[in-house]
C-alpha positions as CSV (number, residue, x, y, z in Angstrom):
1,M,-29.1,2.6,1.2
2,K,-30.1,1.2,-2.1
3,K,-33.9,1.6,-1.4
4,F,-33.4,5.0,0.1
5,L,-31.7,6.0,-3.1
6,A,-34.5,4.3,-5.1
7,F,-37.2,6.3,-3.5
8,F,-34.9,9.4,-3.6
9,T,-34.5,9.0,-7.3
10,L,-38.5,8.4,-7.8
11,F,-38.8,11.8,-6.0
12,I,-36.8,13.5,-8.3
13,L,-37.9,11.8,-11.2
14,S,-41.6,12.6,-10.3
15,L,-40.9,16.2,-10.4
16,C,-39.8,15.6,-14.0
17,L,-43.0,14.0,-15.3
18,V,-44.7,17.2,-15.6
19,A,-42.0,18.8,-17.5
20,C,-41.8,15.9,-19.5
21,G,-45.4,15.7,-20.5
22,G,-45.2,17.8,-23.5
23,K,-45.3,16.7,-27.0
24,K,-41.8,15.7,-28.3
25,E,-40.6,17.4,-31.7
26,E,-39.1,14.0,-32.8
27,G,-40.2,10.5,-31.7
28,H,-37.7,7.8,-30.5
29,T,-38.3,4.1,-29.3
30,I,-39.2,3.8,-25.6
31,N,-38.9,0.1,-24.4
32,L,-40.9,-1.3,-21.4
33,I,-41.2,-4.6,-19.8
34,Y,-44.7,-6.0,-18.8
35,S,-45.2,-8.8,-16.3
36,G,-48.7,-10.6,-16.6
37,T,-50.3,-13.8,-16.3
38,S,-49.3,-16.2,-19.0
39,S,-52.8,-17.4,-20.0
40,D,-53.7,-13.6,-20.7
41,Q,-50.6,-12.7,-22.7
42,A,-52.8,-12.4,-25.9
43,F,-55.6,-10.4,-24.6
44,N,-52.9,-8.1,-22.9
45,E,-51.1,-7.7,-26.0
46,K,-54.2,-6.4,-27.6
47,L,-54.3,-4.0,-25.0
48,F,-50.9,-2.9,-25.6
49,E,-51.9,-2.0,-29.2
50,D,-54.7,0.2,-28.0
51,F,-52.3,1.9,-25.8
52,K,-49.8,2.6,-28.9
53,A,-52.7,3.7,-30.9
54,A,-54.0,6.0,-27.9
55,R,-50.6,7.6,-27.6
56,K,-50.4,8.1,-31.4
57,A,-53.9,9.6,-31.2
58,A,-52.7,12.0,-28.3
59,G,-49.8,13.5,-30.5
60,D,-47.1,11.3,-29.0
61,P,-44.5,10.8,-31.7
62,N,-42.7,8.0,-29.9
63,T,-42.6,4.3,-30.6
64,Y,-43.2,2.0,-27.7
65,V,-41.9,-1.6,-27.8
66,I,-43.3,-3.9,-24.8
67,K,-42.0,-7.0,-23.9
68,Y,-44.3,-9.5,-22.1
69,I,-43.0,-11.6,-19.4
70,A,-44.8,-14.2,-17.3
71,H,-45.2,-14.0,-13.6
72,G,-48.7,-14.5,-11.7
73,P,-50.1,-11.5,-9.9
74,D,-49.7,-14.1,-6.8
75,K,-46.1,-14.8,-7.4
76,V,-44.5,-11.8,-8.8
77,D,-43.1,-10.8,-5.3
78,S,-41.4,-14.0,-5.0
79,E,-40.2,-14.8,-8.6
80,I,-38.8,-11.4,-9.2
81,L,-35.5,-11.2,-7.1
82,D,-33.8,-8.2,-8.6
83,W,-36.0,-5.4,-9.4
84,Q,-33.2,-3.4,-10.9
85,S,-32.2,-6.2,-13.4
86,S,-32.4,-5.6,-17.2
87,N,-35.3,-8.1,-17.5
88,A,-37.4,-6.8,-14.4
89,P,-40.6,-5.1,-15.4
90,D,-41.6,-1.6,-15.7
91,V,-45.3,-2.5,-15.2
92,Y,-46.7,-5.8,-13.7
93,E,-49.7,-7.5,-12.2
94,A,-49.8,-7.9,-8.5
95,A,-52.6,-9.3,-6.2
96,S,-53.8,-6.6,-3.7
97,D,-52.4,-8.3,-0.5
98,K,-49.1,-7.9,-2.1
99,I,-48.8,-4.2,-1.6
100,A,-46.8,-4.1,1.4
101,I,-44.3,-6.8,0.3
102,L,-43.6,-5.0,-3.0
103,Y,-43.3,-1.7,-1.3
104,S,-40.9,-3.1,1.0
105,K,-38.8,-4.1,-2.0
106,G,-38.7,-0.8,-3.6
107,A,-40.9,-2.1,-6.3
108,L,-43.8,0.3,-6.1
109,A,-43.5,3.9,-7.2
110,K,-45.7,6.4,-5.5
111,L,-48.1,8.0,-7.9
112,P,-47.5,11.6,-8.8
113,S,-50.1,14.0,-8.2
114,A,-51.7,14.0,-11.7
115,Y,-51.8,10.1,-11.6
116,A,-53.2,10.3,-7.9
117,N,-55.9,12.6,-9.1
118,Y,-56.9,10.0,-11.6
119,I,-57.3,7.4,-9.0
120,D,-59.5,9.9,-7.0
121,E,-61.6,10.7,-9.8
122,E,-62.2,7.4,-11.5
123,M,-61.7,4.5,-9.0
124,S,-64.5,3.3,-6.7
125,E,-63.9,3.6,-2.9
126,M,-62.7,0.0,-2.9
127,G,-60.6,0.5,-5.8
128,K,-58.9,3.5,-4.0
129,A,-58.5,1.5,-1.0
130,L,-56.7,-1.3,-2.9
131,A,-54.3,1.5,-4.1
132,T,-53.5,2.9,-0.7
133,L,-50.6,2.3,1.7
134,N,-49.8,4.6,4.5
135,G,-52.3,7.2,3.3
136,E,-50.7,7.4,-0.4
137,Y,-51.5,5.7,-3.7
138,Y,-48.9,3.3,-5.0
139,N,-50.5,1.4,-7.5
140,Y,-53.5,1.3,-10.3
141,P,-56.1,-1.1,-9.3
142,Y,-58.1,-2.9,-12.1
143,T,-60.3,-5.4,-10.5
144,G,-61.9,-6.0,-7.3
145,D,-63.7,-9.3,-7.4
146,N,-61.8,-11.6,-5.1
147,T,-64.3,-12.4,-2.6
148,Y,-67.1,-14.9,-1.7
149,Y,-70.9,-14.5,-1.1
150,L,-74.0,-16.7,-0.7
151,Q,-74.8,-18.9,-3.5
152,Y,-77.6,-21.2,-3.3
153,D,-80.4,-23.4,-4.9
154,K,-83.6,-21.4,-5.3
155,K,-85.5,-24.2,-5.3
156,V,-84.8,-24.7,-1.7
157,F,-84.3,-21.2,-0.3
158,S,-86.1,-18.0,-1.2
159,E,-85.0,-14.7,-1.1
160,E,-86.3,-14.0,2.4
161,D,-84.5,-17.3,3.5
162,V,-80.9,-16.1,2.5
163,K,-81.2,-12.5,4.1
164,S,-79.9,-13.7,7.5
165,I,-77.7,-16.4,8.6
166,E,-80.6,-17.3,11.3
167,S,-83.4,-17.7,8.7
168,L,-81.0,-19.8,6.4
169,L,-79.8,-22.2,9.1
170,A,-83.4,-22.4,10.3
171,K,-84.8,-23.4,6.9
172,A,-82.0,-25.8,6.4
173,N,-82.8,-27.5,9.7
174,E,-86.4,-27.7,8.7
175,L,-85.7,-29.4,5.2
176,G,-82.8,-31.6,6.5
177,V,-80.0,-29.9,4.2
178,K,-76.7,-28.1,4.8
179,V,-75.1,-24.8,4.6
180,G,-71.6,-24.6,3.8
181,Y,-69.3,-21.9,5.2
182,D,-65.6,-22.5,5.4
183,L,-65.0,-20.9,8.8
184,E,-62.0,-23.1,9.7
185,T,-60.3,-21.3,7.0
186,A,-58.5,-17.8,7.8
187,F,-59.8,-16.2,4.5
188,W,-63.5,-17.0,5.6
189,G,-63.4,-17.2,9.3
190,G,-60.9,-14.4,10.0
191,A,-62.9,-12.1,8.0
192,A,-65.9,-13.0,10.1
193,M,-64.1,-11.5,12.9
194,F,-64.6,-7.9,11.3
195,T,-68.5,-8.4,11.1
196,F,-69.4,-5.8,14.1
197,G,-66.4,-3.4,13.3
198,A,-63.1,-4.9,15.0
199,D,-60.1,-4.5,13.0
200,Y,-56.5,-3.8,12.6
201,Q,-54.5,-0.9,11.5
202,L,-51.0,-1.2,10.2
203,T,-48.2,1.5,9.8
204,Y,-45.1,0.9,7.8
205,D,-41.7,3.0,7.7
206,L,-40.0,4.2,4.5
207,D,-38.2,1.0,3.8
208,G,-41.6,-1.0,4.0
209,N,-41.1,-2.5,7.5
210,L,-44.3,-3.1,9.6
211,I,-43.4,-0.9,12.6
212,K,-46.9,-0.9,14.3
213,T,-50.2,-3.1,14.5
214,V,-53.2,-1.7,16.4
215,A,-56.0,-4.0,16.6
216,D,-59.2,-4.3,18.8
217,F,-60.4,-7.9,18.3
218,D,-60.5,-8.1,22.1
219,S,-63.1,-5.5,22.3
220,D,-66.9,-5.8,22.6
221,K,-66.9,-5.6,18.8
222,G,-64.9,-8.6,18.6
223,L,-66.7,-10.4,21.1
224,K,-69.9,-10.3,19.2
225,A,-68.3,-11.4,16.2
226,A,-66.9,-14.5,18.0
227,K,-70.2,-15.2,19.4
228,A,-71.6,-15.0,15.8
229,I,-68.8,-17.6,14.7
230,Y,-69.7,-19.7,17.6
231,K,-73.5,-19.9,16.9
232,I,-72.9,-20.7,13.4
233,M,-70.6,-23.7,14.0
234,K,-72.7,-25.0,16.7
235,D,-75.8,-25.3,14.5
236,P,-76.6,-28.7,13.0
237,A,-77.1,-27.4,9.4
238,W,-73.7,-25.8,9.1
239,I,-70.9,-27.9,7.2
240,N,-67.2,-26.4,6.8
241,T,-66.9,-26.2,2.9
242,S,-66.7,-23.6,0.3
243,G,-66.7,-25.8,-2.6
244,V,-69.4,-26.1,-5.2
245,P,-71.3,-29.2,-4.0
246,S,-72.4,-32.2,-6.2
247,A,-75.9,-32.5,-7.7
248,D,-76.7,-35.1,-5.1
249,S,-75.2,-33.4,-2.2
250,E,-77.1,-32.3,1.0
251,T,-75.6,-29.0,0.7
252,K,-78.0,-26.6,-0.9
253,A,-76.3,-23.2,-0.3
254,V,-72.5,-22.3,0.1
255,I,-70.6,-19.2,1.1
256,A,-68.7,-19.7,-1.9
257,G,-66.0,-17.8,-3.9
258,T,-66.6,-15.6,-7.2
259,W,-64.3,-18.3,-8.8
260,S,-67.0,-20.8,-8.3
261,V,-69.9,-18.9,-9.8
262,Q,-69.4,-20.6,-13.3
263,A,-69.3,-23.9,-12.0
264,Y,-72.3,-23.2,-9.8
265,K,-74.5,-21.8,-12.6
266,E,-73.5,-24.8,-14.6
267,L,-74.8,-26.8,-11.6
268,L,-78.2,-25.2,-11.0
269,G,-78.9,-23.3,-14.2
270,D,-81.9,-21.3,-13.8
271,D,-82.1,-22.3,-10.0
272,Y,-78.8,-20.8,-9.3
273,G,-79.0,-17.8,-6.8
274,C,-76.7,-15.4,-5.2
275,A,-76.9,-12.9,-2.5
276,V,-74.6,-10.7,-0.2
277,M,-73.3,-12.2,2.9
278,P,-76.2,-12.9,5.3
279,T,-76.6,-10.7,8.3
280,V,-76.2,-12.0,11.9
281,T,-77.9,-10.8,14.8
282,V,-75.8,-10.8,18.3
283,D,-76.9,-9.3,21.5
284,G,-79.3,-7.2,19.7
285,E,-77.1,-5.8,17.0
286,T,-77.4,-6.8,13.4
287,A,-74.6,-6.7,10.7
288,H,-73.6,-8.6,7.5
289,L,-71.1,-11.1,8.2
290,G,-67.6,-9.8,7.4
291,C,-65.7,-11.0,4.2
292,F,-62.5,-10.1,2.5
293,L,-62.7,-8.4,-0.9
294,G,-59.4,-8.5,-2.7
295,G,-58.4,-7.7,-6.2
296,K,-55.4,-7.0,-8.4
297,F,-53.5,-3.9,-9.4
298,F,-50.7,-2.6,-11.9
299,G,-47.6,-1.7,-10.1
300,V,-45.0,0.6,-11.5
301,N,-41.6,-0.4,-10.7
302,P,-39.2,2.7,-10.2
303,Q,-35.8,0.8,-10.1
304,R,-36.1,-0.5,-13.7
305,S,-36.5,3.3,-15.0
306,A,-34.0,4.8,-12.4
307,G,-32.3,7.7,-14.2
308,D,-34.6,7.7,-17.1
309,S,-37.5,9.8,-16.5
310,E,-39.1,9.3,-19.9
311,R,-39.4,5.6,-19.1
312,L,-40.9,5.9,-15.9
313,Q,-43.7,8.2,-17.3
314,A,-44.3,6.0,-20.0
315,A,-44.5,3.1,-17.3
316,H,-47.2,5.5,-15.4
317,E,-49.1,5.9,-18.7
318,L,-49.3,2.3,-19.5
319,A,-50.6,1.3,-16.0
320,K,-52.9,4.1,-16.1
321,F,-54.4,3.1,-19.6
322,L,-54.6,-0.5,-18.5
323,S,-56.6,0.6,-15.5
324,G,-58.8,2.8,-17.6
325,A,-62.4,2.3,-18.0
326,A,-62.0,1.0,-21.6
327,C,-59.9,-1.8,-20.5
328,Q,-61.6,-2.6,-17.5
329,T,-64.9,-2.8,-19.6
330,K,-63.0,-5.3,-22.2
331,R,-62.0,-7.5,-19.1
332,Y,-65.7,-7.9,-18.2
333,E,-66.8,-8.5,-21.5
334,E,-64.6,-11.2,-22.3
335,A,-63.9,-12.8,-18.8
336,S,-66.7,-11.4,-16.4
337,I,-64.0,-9.7,-14.4
338,Y,-65.7,-6.8,-12.2
339,P,-64.2,-3.4,-12.6
340,C,-63.4,-1.2,-10.1
341,N,-63.3,1.8,-12.4
342,V,-66.5,3.8,-12.0
343,N,-67.0,4.6,-15.5
344,A,-66.5,1.0,-16.3
345,Q,-69.1,-0.1,-13.9
346,N,-71.7,2.0,-16.0
347,H,-71.6,-0.8,-18.7
348,P,-75.2,-1.5,-19.6
349,A,-74.8,-5.4,-19.1
350,M,-73.9,-4.9,-15.5
351,A,-77.4,-3.6,-14.7
352,S,-78.9,-7.2,-15.2
353,D,-75.9,-9.5,-14.1
354,P,-76.9,-10.7,-10.7
355,N,-73.5,-11.4,-9.5
356,V,-72.4,-7.9,-10.3
357,L,-75.2,-6.4,-8.3
358,V,-74.1,-8.5,-5.4
359,L,-70.4,-7.6,-5.6
360,K,-71.4,-3.9,-5.9
361,A,-73.7,-4.3,-2.8
362,Q,-71.1,-6.2,-1.0
363,S,-68.3,-3.8,-1.6
364,E,-70.3,-1.4,0.6
365,F,-69.3,-3.5,3.7
366,A,-66.6,-5.9,2.7
367,H,-63.0,-5.7,4.1
368,V,-60.5,-4.7,1.7
369,Q,-57.6,-7.1,1.4
370,S,-54.9,-4.8,1.0
371,A,-51.9,-5.2,3.4
372,V,-52.7,-7.9,5.8
373,P,-50.2,-8.7,8.7
374,D,-48.5,-12.0,8.5
375,T,-49.6,-12.9,11.9
376,F,-53.4,-12.5,11.3
377,W,-53.6,-15.7,9.2
378,N,-53.2,-18.2,12.3
379,A,-55.3,-16.7,14.7
380,P,-58.5,-17.5,13.1
381,S,-57.7,-21.1,12.8
382,N,-56.7,-21.4,16.4
383,L,-60.2,-19.6,17.2
384,T,-62.3,-22.0,15.0
385,A,-60.3,-25.2,16.3
386,G,-61.0,-24.1,19.8
387,I,-64.6,-23.7,19.3
388,K,-64.8,-27.1,17.4
389,D,-63.0,-29.1,20.1
390,G,-64.4,-27.5,23.0
391,T,-61.7,-25.3,24.3
392,Y,-63.8,-22.3,23.8
393,T,-67.3,-22.2,24.9
394,E,-69.8,-19.3,25.2
395,A,-68.5,-18.8,28.8
396,N,-64.8,-18.2,28.0
397,L,-65.1,-16.4,24.6
398,Q,-63.4,-13.3,25.9
399,E,-60.2,-15.5,26.4
400,A,-60.4,-16.6,22.9
401,I,-60.6,-13.1,21.5
402,N,-58.0,-11.9,23.7
403,N,-55.7,-14.7,22.4
404,F,-56.8,-13.9,18.9
405,N,-56.0,-10.2,19.3
406,T,-52.4,-10.8,20.7
407,A,-51.8,-13.2,18.0
408,V,-52.8,-10.4,15.3
409,K,-50.6,-7.8,16.9
410,G,-47.5,-10.0,17.1
411,T,-44.5,-8.2,18.4
412,T,-45.4,-4.8,16.6
413,G,-48.3,-4.3,18.7
414,A,-46.8,-5.6,22.0
415,D,-47.2,-2.2,23.6
416,E,-50.5,-1.3,22.6
């Protein structure tokens, strides 16, 4: 009932946003609480000052006081236990795969139409996907660079070598070196199952409960993906790793995370190369190996401002501002964080940044890591473990993907 009332209150308050949008004759103080990464507090507080200046320039007579509390985007859902408390945030940072959890807690305000139009107009397709749950926008995305792609030594591999996994592994075998690809971890191996188009679809009720999971990993599309994984894991040049190799390592190319870019550049200097996920060919069909692409968003907590439409509107305005082109540009300039705001993506420095070019190209086929069913994460490990120990062979991969699909659907997909 509390959750229903929170959403009902949000509906009523959303209707008030337009009416409350005009200039006030007399200003007063609006208090907001912001939850973000502790290490980014100084940077974020500078952005708060920019927000206040922008509100003043727009004719807003109010004074904004923004209190900072520290919760990491990956922990905010577990560390904040009461979203109605006096110290709960109005606006907070969250990892993209937390959207369903936060929705179930009643901690995500559905974006009113004016703010939803902003998402439509200024966010990339990937950014829009990060903001979407059940076909509606529930957050303000501000980055989309949590992924992995090929990083390699240009002294060893050419641009032609790295286009396909077959040519990459063939060259590695010829030279007696290794190619790292952490298929035994679900973040990598599970995403490889998306390669030829197999996928899952999730449906939630108004309380945020997952009520239906549809998946087709047991289809021909899933079988081709499993064959690709099998082919790679059985190649002598493959090694299960995602880490940056040491200078004397035999591993000369790795499907490595964006968080490894700086260390890889320090290791290789001018010989550092990067490329989108290689293609793979199975049964005459060629596709890029599947990968997850996640990001972070700003959520607006409607429970904190329940009964105060002006505070709710201010929270939406702050989240919108922080996800805007100017702020996303500053994140790129100061921390090389790739934006999902299309206007920020026009930054001139990005035109010559090879990692940005790879991210942009890869976002065209990557699987957005938004809501992911909990049942998904064990299925890939069981598949790759079976390939590794010989339980699954080329002859019984259909059995493997049947088990994979059943595991992903869990009880919510039992009748599908």
